[in-house]
KETIDO-613038 format. One record per residue (C-alpha): y, z, x; residue in one letter. Coordinates in Angstrom, 2 decimals. Example, Ala and Ser with C-alpha at 12.3 -4.5 7.8 and 13.67 -1.06 7.14 Angstrom:
! KETIDO-613038
Y | Z | X | r
-4.50 | 7.80 | 12.30 | A .
-1.06 | 7.14 | 13.67 | S .
This chain:
! KETIDO-613038
Y | Z | X | r
0.00 | 0.00 | 0.00 | M .
3.44 | -0.92 | 1.30 | K .
5.45 | 2.12 | 2.38 | R .
8.30 | 2.86 | -0.09 | P .
11.92 | 2.81 | 0.95 | K .
13.82 | 6.09 | 1.29 | R .
15.66 | 7.72 | -1.61 | S .
18.24 | 10.50 | -1.68 | G .
15.67 | 13.31 | -1.42 | I .
14.41 | 11.93 | 1.92 | D .
17.88 | 12.06 | 3.47 | F .
18.64 | 15.44 | 1.89 | F .
15.51 | 17.06 | 3.31 | I .
15.46 | 15.10 | 6.56 | G .
18.99 | 15.65 | 7.75 | E .
19.74 | 19.10 | 9.18 | G .
23.41 | 18.98 | 8.20 | R .
22.54 | 19.70 | 4.56 | Y .
20.40 | 22.70 | 5.45 | R .
23.11 | 24.06 | 7.73 | E .
25.91 | 23.58 | 5.20 | R .
23.93 | 25.00 | 2.27 | L .
22.38 | 27.90 | 4.17 | K .
22.26 | 30.88 | 1.79 | G .
23.60 | 28.88 | -1.17 | A .
21.80 | 29.36 | -4.48 | R .
20.48 | 26.02 | -5.72 | L .
19.14 | 24.92 | -9.09 | A .
17.53 | 21.54 | -9.75 | M .
17.37 | 19.14 | -12.66 | I .
14.24 | 17.15 | -11.93 | T .
10.83 | 16.02 | -13.12 | N .
7.72 | 14.26 | -11.83 | Q .
9.74 | 11.18 | -10.80 | T .
11.60 | 13.26 | -8.22 | G .
9.37 | 12.54 | -5.22 | V .
9.88 | 11.83 | -1.54 | S .
8.84 | 8.72 | 0.39 | I .
5.39 | 10.27 | 0.82 | D .
5.17 | 11.29 | -2.86 | Y .
5.79 | 15.01 | -2.43 | R .
7.59 | 16.66 | -5.34 | L .
11.29 | 17.03 | -4.64 | S .
11.58 | 20.51 | -6.10 | H .
8.76 | 21.75 | -3.87 | C .
10.45 | 20.30 | -0.79 | L .
13.80 | 21.79 | -1.74 | V .
12.16 | 25.14 | -2.40 | N .
10.72 | 25.08 | 1.14 | E .
14.00 | 24.20 | 2.87 | K .
16.68 | 25.82 | 0.69 | F .
17.22 | 28.81 | -1.58 | R .
16.10 | 27.36 | -4.92 | L .
16.49 | 29.84 | -7.80 | V .
15.63 | 27.89 | -10.97 | K .
14.64 | 24.54 | -12.41 | L .
15.85 | 22.49 | -15.36 | F .
13.73 | 19.77 | -16.97 | S .
14.82 | 16.76 | -19.07 | P .
13.05 | 15.12 | -22.02 | E .
9.26 | 14.89 | -21.46 | H .
9.23 | 18.10 | -19.38 | G .
8.95 | 18.85 | -15.66 | L .
5.79 | 16.75 | -15.28 | F .
6.44 | 14.06 | -17.89 | G .
3.50 | 15.11 | -20.03 | N .
5.43 | 15.68 | -23.27 | C .
5.95 | 12.95 | -25.84 | G .
9.22 | 11.27 | -26.79 | A .
11.45 | 13.68 | -28.69 | G .
9.03 | 16.59 | -28.27 | E .
10.66 | 20.02 | -28.10 | D .
9.94 | 21.70 | -24.75 | V .
10.09 | 25.48 | -24.32 | D .
10.83 | 27.77 | -21.34 | F .
8.00 | 28.21 | -18.86 | Y .
7.22 | 29.00 | -15.19 | T .
6.46 | 26.28 | -12.65 | D .
3.01 | 26.87 | -11.16 | S .
3.94 | 25.22 | -7.85 | F .
6.99 | 27.33 | -7.00 | T .
6.84 | 30.27 | -9.41 | G .
10.38 | 29.40 | -10.52 | L .
11.61 | 29.52 | -14.12 | P .
11.92 | 26.14 | -15.85 | V .
14.61 | 25.80 | -18.52 | Y .
14.22 | 22.79 | -20.79 | S .
17.33 | 20.72 | -21.37 | L .
15.67 | 18.92 | -24.25 | Y .
15.48 | 21.15 | -27.27 | K .
16.14 | 20.32 | -30.91 | V .
19.88 | 20.44 | -31.53 | G .
20.83 | 21.33 | -27.94 | D .
20.49 | 19.21 | -24.79 | Q .
23.10 | 20.95 | -22.64 | S .
23.08 | 23.62 | -19.93 | I .
24.50 | 26.87 | -21.25 | A .
27.30 | 28.10 | -18.98 | D .
25.60 | 31.45 | -18.37 | F .
22.57 | 29.72 | -16.81 | L .
24.78 | 28.65 | -13.91 | L .
26.28 | 32.09 | -13.26 | E .
23.80 | 32.68 | -10.40 | D .
23.95 | 29.06 | -9.14 | V .
26.24 | 27.69 | -6.42 | D .
24.97 | 24.10 | -6.39 | V .
23.17 | 22.08 | -9.07 | L .
20.95 | 19.34 | -7.58 | V .
19.91 | 16.33 | -9.68 | Y .
16.90 | 14.19 | -8.74 | D .
15.35 | 11.97 | -11.44 | I .
14.31 | 8.32 | -11.40 | Q .
15.79 | 6.57 | -14.42 | D .
14.47 | 3.45 | -16.14 | V .
17.89 | 1.82 | -16.38 | G .
18.23 | 1.65 | -20.16 | A .
21.04 | 3.56 | -21.88 | R .
18.77 | 5.06 | -24.51 | C .
16.42 | 6.55 | -21.91 | Y .
17.79 | 10.07 | -21.99 | T .
17.73 | 11.12 | -18.33 | Y .
21.29 | 9.94 | -17.73 | I .
22.33 | 11.73 | -20.92 | S .
20.99 | 14.92 | -19.34 | T .
23.06 | 14.20 | -16.20 | L .
26.13 | 13.57 | -18.36 | Y .
25.72 | 16.88 | -20.20 | E .
25.18 | 18.71 | -16.89 | A .
28.45 | 17.28 | -15.58 | M .
30.28 | 18.56 | -18.66 | K .
28.94 | 22.07 | -18.03 | T .
29.78 | 21.94 | -14.32 | C .
33.34 | 20.89 | -15.14 | Q .
33.71 | 24.05 | -17.22 | R .
32.05 | 26.34 | -14.68 | T .
33.29 | 24.46 | -11.56 | K .
29.74 | 24.40 | -10.23 | T .
29.08 | 21.82 | -7.51 | A .
26.65 | 18.96 | -8.21 | I .
24.66 | 17.06 | -5.61 | I .
23.02 | 13.89 | -6.95 | V .
20.03 | 12.79 | -4.88 | L .
20.37 | 9.11 | -5.56 | D .
17.64 | 6.68 | -6.57 | R .
17.63 | 2.89 | -6.86 | A .
17.94 | 1.35 | -10.33 | P .
14.33 | 0.61 | -11.24 | M .
15.12 | -2.80 | -12.74 | L .
17.82 | -3.87 | -10.31 | G .
21.49 | -4.58 | -10.93 | R .
21.24 | -6.81 | -14.00 | R .
23.48 | -5.96 | -16.97 | L .
22.42 | -6.74 | -20.52 | D .
23.06 | -5.63 | -24.08 | G .
26.02 | -4.27 | -25.98 | L .
28.50 | -1.64 | -24.81 | M .
28.14 | 1.64 | -26.69 | L .
30.50 | 2.04 | -29.63 | S .
31.98 | 5.49 | -30.31 | E .
30.81 | 5.47 | -33.95 | E .
27.15 | 5.64 | -32.94 | V .
27.34 | 7.96 | -29.94 | R .
24.29 | 10.24 | -29.63 | S .
21.93 | 11.60 | -26.99 | F .
20.23 | 8.17 | -26.84 | V .
23.60 | 6.57 | -26.22 | G .
26.00 | 9.03 | -24.66 | I .
28.46 | 6.97 | -22.62 | Y .
30.26 | 3.63 | -22.83 | E .
27.91 | 1.48 | -20.76 | I .
25.79 | -1.59 | -21.63 | P .
22.22 | -1.05 | -22.79 | F .
20.90 | -2.19 | -19.40 | R .
23.55 | -0.87 | -17.04 | Y .
22.35 | -1.55 | -13.48 | G .
23.68 | 1.62 | -11.83 | L .
22.01 | 4.32 | -9.75 | T .
22.25 | 7.92 | -11.06 | P .
24.81 | 8.59 | -8.33 | G .
26.93 | 5.62 | -9.38 | E .
26.71 | 6.67 | -13.02 | F .
27.91 | 10.16 | -12.07 | S .
30.74 | 8.64 | -10.04 | K .
31.80 | 6.51 | -13.03 | L .
31.82 | 9.49 | -15.42 | V .
33.59 | 11.69 | -12.84 | Y .
36.36 | 9.13 | -12.36 | K .
36.87 | 8.18 | -16.01 | E .
36.74 | 11.76 | -17.30 | K .
39.10 | 13.03 | -14.59 | G .
36.67 | 15.76 | -13.49 | Y .
37.50 | 17.96 | -10.48 | D .
34.36 | 20.01 | -9.77 | F .
32.70 | 19.26 | -6.38 | P .
30.49 | 16.15 | -6.68 | L .
28.40 | 14.76 | -3.82 | E .
25.99 | 11.82 | -3.81 | I .
23.23 | 11.64 | -1.21 | V .
22.56 | 7.95 | -0.76 | G .
19.46 | 5.77 | -0.47 | I .
18.16 | 3.03 | 1.79 | D .
19.78 | 0.15 | -0.14 | P .
17.68 | -2.66 | 1.32 | S .
15.41 | -2.81 | -1.74 | G .
17.98 | -2.25 | -4.46 | I .
18.17 | -5.79 | -5.84 | E .
15.87 | -6.90 | -8.64 | E .
12.39 | -7.66 | -7.31 | N .
9.98 | -9.57 | -9.59 | P .
7.06 | -8.14 | -7.63 | D .
7.92 | -4.57 | -8.57 | G .
9.86 | -1.51 | -7.47 | F .
10.30 | -1.00 | -3.71 | E .
10.81 | 2.76 | -3.89 | Y .
8.37 | 5.56 | -4.72 | A .
7.28 | 4.98 | -8.33 | F .
5.92 | 7.67 | -10.60 | V .
5.72 | 6.85 | -14.33 | P .
8.88 | 8.35 | -15.88 | P .
7.08 | 9.24 | -19.12 | S .
3.72 | 8.79 | -20.81 | V .
4.85 | 5.58 | -22.52 | S .
6.24 | 3.95 | -19.35 | I .
3.08 | 3.83 | -17.20 | P .
3.99 | 0.73 | -15.16 | T .
6.92 | -1.30 | -13.85 | F .
6.20 | -4.00 | -16.45 | D .
6.32 | -1.46 | -19.27 | S .
9.72 | -0.31 | -18.00 | A .
11.01 | -3.88 | -18.06 | L .
9.57 | -4.43 | -21.54 | A .
11.15 | -1.16 | -22.70 | Y .
14.63 | -2.59 | -22.06 | C .
13.97 | -5.01 | -24.91 | A .
11.41 | -3.48 | -27.21 | M .
12.89 | 0.03 | -27.35 | A .
14.99 | -1.19 | -30.30 | L .
11.79 | -1.47 | -32.33 | L .
11.80 | 2.34 | -32.42 | E .
14.46 | 2.01 | -35.10 | G .
12.17 | -0.07 | -37.34 | T .
8.79 | 0.21 | -39.06 | N .
7.27 | -2.10 | -36.43 | V .
5.07 | -0.40 | -33.84 | S .
6.49 | -0.76 | -30.33 | E .
3.01 | -0.17 | -28.91 | G .
3.14 | 3.60 | -28.48 | R .
-0.39 | 4.88 | -28.77 | G .
-1.83 | 1.85 | -26.93 | T .
-2.52 | 1.26 | -23.24 | T .
0.39 | -1.18 | -23.00 | T .
3.37 | 0.38 | -24.80 | P .
6.40 | -1.89 | -25.33 | F .
4.39 | -4.91 | -24.18 | Q .
2.52 | -5.13 | -27.49 | V .
4.16 | -4.82 | -30.90 | F .
3.23 | -5.33 | -34.52 | G .
2.66 | -3.83 | -37.95 | A .
0.00 | -3.81 | -40.70 | P .
1.96 | -6.37 | -42.71 | Y .
2.37 | -8.90 | -39.87 | I .
0.09 | -11.91 | -39.41 | E .
-0.19 | -12.59 | -35.68 | A .
-0.51 | -16.37 | -36.03 | K .
2.64 | -16.66 | -38.14 | T .
4.76 | -14.44 | -35.88 | L .
3.51 | -16.20 | -32.75 | L .
4.58 | -19.58 | -34.12 | S .
8.07 | -18.26 | -34.89 | A .
8.51 | -16.67 | -31.45 | L .
7.26 | -19.74 | -29.60 | E .
9.94 | -21.75 | -31.39 | G .
12.66 | -19.57 | -29.86 | L .
11.85 | -20.68 | -26.28 | R .
12.88 | -17.34 | -24.83 | L .
13.36 | -17.27 | -21.08 | G .
10.84 | -15.68 | -18.74 | G .
8.28 | -14.60 | -21.34 | V .
5.32 | -15.90 | -23.29 | K .
3.75 | -14.37 | -26.38 | F .
0.07 | -14.20 | -27.27 | V .
-1.46 | -12.94 | -30.54 | P .
-2.45 | -9.28 | -30.61 | A .
-4.41 | -6.92 | -32.82 | S .
-4.33 | -3.20 | -32.08 | F .
-4.69 | 0.24 | -33.64 | T .
-2.24 | 2.87 | -32.31 | P .
-3.85 | 6.23 | -31.50 | S .
-0.58 | 8.04 | -32.21 | F .
3.02 | 7.38 | -33.29 | S .
3.82 | 4.68 | -35.87 | K .
0.85 | 3.33 | -37.88 | H .
-1.51 | 5.73 | -36.13 | S .
-5.11 | 4.84 | -36.95 | G .
-4.08 | 1.70 | -38.84 | V .
-4.85 | -1.80 | -37.58 | Q .
-1.76 | -3.83 | -36.75 | C .
-1.27 | -7.47 | -35.92 | Q .
1.56 | -8.82 | -33.84 | G .
2.12 | -10.18 | -30.37 | C .
1.76 | -9.24 | -26.75 | R .
4.63 | -10.10 | -24.38 | M .
3.61 | -11.62 | -21.04 | I .
6.14 | -11.93 | -18.23 | F .
6.17 | -15.40 | -16.69 | E .
9.41 | -15.11 | -14.71 | D .
10.91 | -11.61 | -14.64 | K .
14.17 | -12.82 | -13.11 | T .
14.68 | -15.16 | -16.10 | A .
13.87 | -12.48 | -18.69 | F .
16.83 | -11.60 | -20.92 | N .
16.01 | -8.34 | -22.67 | S .
18.65 | -8.45 | -25.41 | F .
18.08 | -12.11 | -26.26 | E .
14.35 | -11.35 | -26.50 | T .
14.57 | -8.36 | -28.83 | I .
17.24 | -10.05 | -30.96 | A .
14.87 | -12.99 | -31.45 | G .
11.92 | -10.72 | -32.26 | V .
13.88 | -8.65 | -34.80 | L .
15.34 | -11.70 | -36.52 | D .
11.96 | -13.42 | -36.69 | A .
10.16 | -10.44 | -38.24 | I .
13.02 | -9.83 | -40.67 | G .
12.99 | -13.44 | -41.85 | E .
9.20 | -13.70 | -42.11 | L .
8.67 | -10.35 | -43.88 | Y .
11.91 | -9.51 | -45.75 | P .
10.12 | -7.27 | -48.27 | N .
8.10 | -5.33 | -45.68 | D .
10.32 | -5.05 | -42.61 | F .
12.43 | -1.88 | -42.73 | K .
15.10 | -0.24 | -40.60 | L .
14.47 | 3.50 | -40.33 | L .
17.01 | 6.12 | -41.39 | E .
18.95 | 3.45 | -43.31 | E .
19.66 | 1.61 | -40.07 | G .
21.17 | 4.63 | -38.29 | Q .
18.38 | 4.93 | -35.72 | K .
18.53 | 1.33 | -34.53 | I .
22.34 | 1.45 | -34.54 | A .
22.25 | 4.37 | -32.08 | K .
19.85 | 2.46 | -29.83 | L .
21.73 | -0.82 | -30.15 | L .
25.11 | 0.79 | -29.57 | G .
26.76 | -0.72 | -32.66 | R .
26.94 | 0.03 | -36.39 | P .
24.91 | -2.52 | -38.32 | I .
25.00 | -3.89 | -41.85 | H .
22.42 | -5.25 | -44.25 | A .
21.36 | -8.80 | -43.54 | G .
22.90 | -8.88 | -40.06 | M .
21.29 | -11.28 | -37.60 | R .
20.85 | -9.56 | -34.26 | F .
21.20 | -12.86 | -32.43 | S .
24.78 | -13.06 | -33.74 | S .
25.62 | -10.31 | -31.21 | L .
24.54 | -12.24 | -28.10 | L .
28.00 | -13.59 | -27.25 | D .
29.53 | -10.14 | -27.68 | E .
26.87 | -8.71 | -25.38 | S .
27.71 | -11.20 | -22.64 | R .
31.41 | -10.38 | -22.91 | K .
30.71 | -6.65 | -22.81 | D .
28.69 | -7.04 | -19.62 | C .
31.39 | -9.11 | -17.94 | M .
33.97 | -6.43 | -18.74 | K .
31.68 | -3.70 | -17.45 | F .
31.08 | -5.61 | -14.21 | E .
34.81 | -5.52 | -13.50 | K .
35.03 | -1.86 | -14.55 | R .
32.48 | -0.77 | -11.94 | I .
33.77 | -2.81 | -8.99 | E .
34.95 | 0.34 | -7.19 | D .
32.00 | 2.44 | -8.43 | I .
29.07 | 0.57 | -6.88 | V .
27.95 | 2.26 | -3.66 | L .
25.44 | -0.18 | -2.22 | Y .
């Protein structure tokens, strides 16, 4: 196996200047199973060995990524370090309470993100920054490469649909590292607490169709592979509909369907769209959990032909429009359209064609590209 390139944790642990400067400082970490070194050692274990680590905070899915999407996670003790783990993903509250930082001098963040706005790890970072601005606690972001490269895609978040699955005004696929995202928020919010970003080896940061060049650990149970992460950037919007996005199968987000769909009919419609970089094949599957659990579904499987030509928003817009037109009496938007609106980043209305938003998406991404010219670090 090719040796991964170095991320922020490798420089943080490997360079003596950090240990000297932070000698005696009380550190807390926001991390999970994706926080690993170049040799796949857990970041929080390494930090615990080299620094004075006093507590841990975990995002959605828990410290080891074994909890399902949206699952409430309670307080527990980490078996590797004996440290307390405070969940930052609880029903109705995803923030760090100020009092939890009273015995903390520096908050360290180390999580690999997927690169989609609705994937909540950056929302956890955003909420942590809000707390640190109030408490004036320093943050060190141990940076990680954007898993899917620098490409921008999708709509900018609209204020009307802001939520924990869309917490800041960025495109759906935003192309920034966690450090760059923190730098953007810090600048635009006018924050003044101490913020430091420990950089990466940037030589593998550009989009690579052969996969991720840094240490990869599945960020959650439904993103087991690089291809599933890429598919997620399109098919995550199906979570706002009554179409299964493939949760409960071995290839989540790469297979999709519903009990009312006929695979042959949907395949014909999708082939007519001539979407770039992907092919569709008929699929029949029975989810073991999540939507339509235990019920046979028909639909399609998405196969990547050319990952560099894949346009995630164009693809999901085509899929949504096709299913809506083929099955107008069966296809439903959940929560009266509110769920998909939060994922999409825009309020929606009955009968709206998702493909009508493609031009707006392109304009949003062009504006964002100019907005981050002085934010990009690598």
